[in-house]
C-alpha positions, 0 to 999 in steps of 0.5 A, a space after each residue: 284135469 281128471 276125466 271121468 265117463 258116466 253112464 246116464 239116462 235121458 228121458 222124454 220131457 214130462 214123463 214119469 214112471 216111477 210107479 204108474 206111467 204118468 205125465 205132466 199135462 195141462 188143464 184148460 186154464 193152464 195149470 199143470 198136473 200129473 196124468 195117468 197113461 193107461 197100462 199097456 195091455 189095457 183092452 187087449 190086441 185090438 184086431 183094427 190095431 194089431 201092430 199097436 201102432 195108433 196105441 203108440 200114437 195116442 200115448 205119444 201125441 198125449 205126452 207131448 201135447 201135454 193133454 189127456 190121453 183120451 182127448 187124443 183123437 185119431 184121424 178117421 180111415 186108418 189102416 189096421 197094419 199101417 205103413 210108416 208114411 201112414 203113422 207120420 201122416 197121423 202124427 203131423 195131423 195131431 202134433 201141429 207144434 212138432 217136426 215129424 221126420 221119417 226114416 223109413 229105410 234105417 240102416 246100421 245105427 241110424 235109428 239110434 242116433 237119429 232117436 238120440 237127436 230127436 230126445 236130446 232136442 226135447 222130443 222122442 221117436 217111434 220105431 217099427 220092429 219086426 222079429 227075425 224069428 216068428 215061428 212061434 206065433 209072436 206078432 211079427 211087427 209091432 210098433 215101439 215108442 222110444 221115451 229114453 237113451 242111455 248115454 255114456 257122458 264124459 265129465 272133467 273135474 277141476 277144483 272139485 267141479 264136475 262139468 260136461 265136457 261133451 254130450 257124450 255117445 248113445 249106447 241104448 235106447 230105452 223104449 215102451 213097446 206096444 203090440 209086442 210080447 216083450 213087456 207090461 208096464 216097464 221100459 226096455 233097453 234096445 241096443 244096435 249091432 253093426 248089422 242093424 239088428 236090435 237086442 231087448 233086454 228086459 224083465 220078461 223079454 224073450 231072447 229074439 232079435 228085431 230088425 228096425 224097419 222104420 223109424 219116426 223122430 219128433 222134434 219141437 218146432 219151437 226154440 223154446 226147448 233147448 237143442 243139444 248137440 247132434 248126432 247127425 
């Protein structure tokens, strides 16, 4: 059988961004509809959330819970510049049906691999990124929501039928960065090198490198969502 490798993208379940950012939400009666997420820059940079960690949390919670964005109310007393543990605790309080895993000392490829595990399990992840050069006044630390992964997948062809031979290997993450100078309303592609530094590709991305200082993975507790092979 002939074997070929294809580049594919896997995204967070229920999220759509072919135009405006929308996601599959549910009414109180259980009817599905497409709800709209607010623009990345809506409201500007809030002094109470300079790293946009809480903006990131609200977007993520709305999509995973399939509820209107405005109903994703944050716990009270949250710090303006939170540690990874603060963000994880808030996510745990707002996502009862999800398992929150913290990777607070990420090294080399760990954020890429663990985020891929979460995405293939039906979830997503959040990354705290720090610029390697903040001399131009750019916000040094910000949060990004990982909504997809770029996979190099292998197929086998036999008798005109193509089938997955193996899950493949992750090549890059697709993020929606909040509180950063990188993007407006489109996903950006992030690759991680052998030293754990992130290179970001996007329409208006700056030529800067970032280090992932913390990562939070979100995976469903229920077995209703099929879990794919792990990269752990």
